[in-house]
C-alpha positions as CSV (number, residue, x, y, z in Angstrom):
1,M,122.4,87.2,90.6
2,T,120.8,90.5,89.7
3,I,118.1,92.1,91.7
4,R,115.8,94.6,90.0
5,A,113.3,96.9,91.6
6,L,109.7,96.1,90.7
7,T,109.0,99.6,89.6
8,A,112.2,100.0,87.5
9,R,111.1,98.1,84.4
10,R,107.5,97.1,85.1
11,P,105.5,100.0,86.4
12,L,102.2,98.3,85.5
13,E,103.0,95.5,87.8
14,A,103.7,97.9,90.6
15,I,100.5,99.9,90.0
16,T,98.4,96.7,89.8
17,L,100.0,95.2,93.0
18,H,99.7,98.3,95.1
19,S,96.2,99.2,94.0
20,G,95.1,95.7,94.7
21,A,96.7,95.8,98.2
22,G,95.1,99.2,98.9
23,A,91.7,98.0,97.7
24,A,91.9,94.9,99.9
25,A,92.9,97.0,102.9
26,L,90.0,99.5,102.3
27,W,87.5,96.7,101.8
28,L,88.6,95.2,105.1
29,A,88.1,98.6,106.7
30,V,84.6,98.9,105.2
31,L,83.7,95.4,106.6
32,W,85.2,96.2,110.0
33,Q,83.3,99.5,110.1
34,E,80.0,98.3,108.8
35,L,79.9,94.8,110.4
36,P,77.5,95.8,113.2
37,R,75.0,97.0,110.7
38,L,75.1,93.8,108.7
39,A,72.6,92.1,110.9
40,Y,70.0,94.9,110.5
41,G,70.1,95.7,106.8
42,P,72.4,96.6,103.9
43,L,76.1,96.5,104.6
44,C,76.7,100.1,103.6
45,S,73.8,102.5,103.9
46,E,74.9,105.9,105.1
47,A,72.7,108.8,104.0
48,Q,75.6,111.3,104.0
49,G,77.9,109.3,101.8
50,L,78.3,109.2,98.1
51,F,75.4,107.3,96.6
52,G,74.3,106.1,100.0
53,H,77.7,104.5,100.8
54,C,80.3,105.1,103.4
55,P,83.3,107.3,102.6
56,L,85.6,104.2,102.2
57,C,83.5,102.6,99.5
58,A,84.4,105.0,96.6
59,P,88.2,104.8,96.9
60,A,88.0,101.0,97.5
61,A,85.9,100.6,94.3
62,V,88.3,102.8,92.3
63,L,91.3,100.9,93.4
64,T,89.6,97.6,92.7
65,L,88.9,98.8,89.1
66,I,92.5,99.9,88.6
67,S,93.8,96.6,89.9
68,F,91.5,94.6,87.6
69,A,92.3,96.7,84.6
70,G,96.0,96.4,85.3
71,G,95.7,92.6,85.7
72,I,93.9,92.4,82.4
73,Q,96.6,94.4,80.7
74,L,99.3,92.2,82.2
75,M,97.6,89.1,81.0
76,R,97.4,90.6,77.5
77,Q,101.1,91.4,77.6
78,Q,101.9,87.9,78.7
79,R,100.0,86.3,75.9
80,R,101.7,88.5,73.3
81,G,105.1,87.3,74.5
């Protein structure tokens, strides 16, 4: 039985996995932080943040995009064989 590190041969898998986990953690932090405001209006509406969002939204969105792009690339590689 051989054991290989996930990052040794498949760095795209590691990037996709870790960015997805990081995005999920950040989105949970956004929900936890903004949950009291949910009853009174938009979920994320800070005037000081980027584009009217809280500071956690931008990195969460970027990590989500990286995770989706990595997943699409992995599916393409799997189809090719």
